[in-house]
C-alpha positions as CSV (number, residue, x, y, z in Angstrom):
1,M,33.5,21.8,32.3
2,D,34.5,25.1,30.8
3,K,31.9,26.5,28.4
4,K,34.6,26.6,25.6
5,N,35.0,22.8,25.9
6,W,31.3,21.9,25.6
7,P,30.8,19.0,23.1
8,L,29.1,19.5,19.8
9,W,25.7,17.9,19.4
10,E,23.8,17.1,16.2
11,I,20.1,17.9,16.4
12,F,17.3,15.8,14.7
13,I,13.7,16.9,14.9
14,R,10.6,15.0,13.9
15,S,7.8,17.4,12.7
16,K,4.1,16.9,13.2
17,Q,3.7,16.1,9.5
18,G,6.6,13.7,9.3
19,L,7.4,10.1,10.4
20,S,11.1,10.5,10.4
21,H,13.6,12.8,12.2
22,K,15.5,15.3,10.0
23,H,18.9,16.8,10.8
24,M,18.4,20.4,11.7
25,G,21.8,21.5,12.7
26,S,24.4,21.5,15.5
27,L,24.9,23.2,18.8
28,H,27.2,23.1,21.8
29,A,25.9,22.0,25.2
30,A,27.3,20.6,28.4
31,D,25.2,17.4,28.4
32,E,22.3,15.7,26.6
33,E,19.6,17.3,28.7
34,M,21.0,20.8,28.0
35,A,21.3,19.9,24.3
36,I,17.6,18.9,24.2
37,Q,16.5,22.1,25.9
38,N,18.7,24.3,23.7
39,A,17.5,22.4,20.5
40,R,13.9,23.0,21.6
41,D,14.6,26.7,21.9
42,V,16.6,27.1,18.7
43,Y,15.0,24.7,16.3
44,T,11.3,24.4,17.3
45,R,10.3,28.0,17.9
46,R,6.8,27.6,16.3
47,N,5.9,24.4,18.2
48,E,6.3,22.3,15.1
49,G,8.3,19.4,16.6
50,V,7.0,16.3,18.3
51,S,10.3,14.6,19.1
52,I,14.0,15.7,19.4
53,W,17.0,13.5,19.1
54,V,20.5,14.8,20.1
55,V,23.6,12.9,19.3
56,E,27.1,13.9,20.3
57,S,29.0,14.5,17.1
58,K,31.9,12.4,18.1
59,H,29.7,9.3,18.0
60,I,28.7,9.8,14.3
61,T,30.7,8.0,11.7
62,A,30.2,8.8,8.0
63,S,31.4,7.3,4.8
64,S,33.6,9.4,2.5
65,P,32.2,10.5,-0.8
66,A,35.5,9.4,-2.3
67,E,34.7,5.8,-1.3
68,K,31.2,5.7,-2.9
69,D,32.3,3.4,-5.7
70,S,33.7,0.7,-3.5
71,L,30.9,1.1,-1.0
72,Y,28.0,0.8,-3.3
73,D,29.4,-1.4,-6.2
74,P,28.7,-4.7,-4.3
75,A,24.9,-4.0,-4.5
76,N,24.9,-3.8,-8.3
77,D,25.5,-7.5,-8.7
78,K,22.4,-8.4,-6.7
79,V,19.8,-8.5,-9.4
80,Y,17.1,-9.7,-7.1
81,R,17.0,-6.2,-5.5
82,H,15.9,-4.7,-8.8
83,P,12.9,-6.9,-10.0
84,T,12.6,-5.5,-13.5
85,F,12.8,-8.8,-15.2
86,Y,9.5,-10.3,-13.9
87,N,6.6,-10.7,-16.4
88,L,3.4,-9.3,-14.9
89,P,-0.1,-10.4,-15.9
90,D,-2.1,-7.9,-17.9
91,E,-4.8,-8.0,-15.1
92,L,-2.4,-6.1,-12.8
93,T,-3.0,-2.5,-13.7
94,H,-2.1,-0.7,-10.4
95,I,1.5,-1.6,-10.1
């Protein structure tokens, strides 16, 4: 594979202080092993990462911000997801 045709990989790093992976950036690599090695060199210079995920960009699908109304409106009619209408006893002070 020609270096100019290497796929684009999205890099996610889990830090020592975190429980979730965070998107750090993108890089080109010939395969997933090379992407992990390059991500380690580029995004974890100070030994702060404990886990690296690499995902080839072509496998990521995202919603469009223009579709947010139709995508999120169906959740607004599910009142059970927002339990603001419950009466709590006065003894409950730590909620």
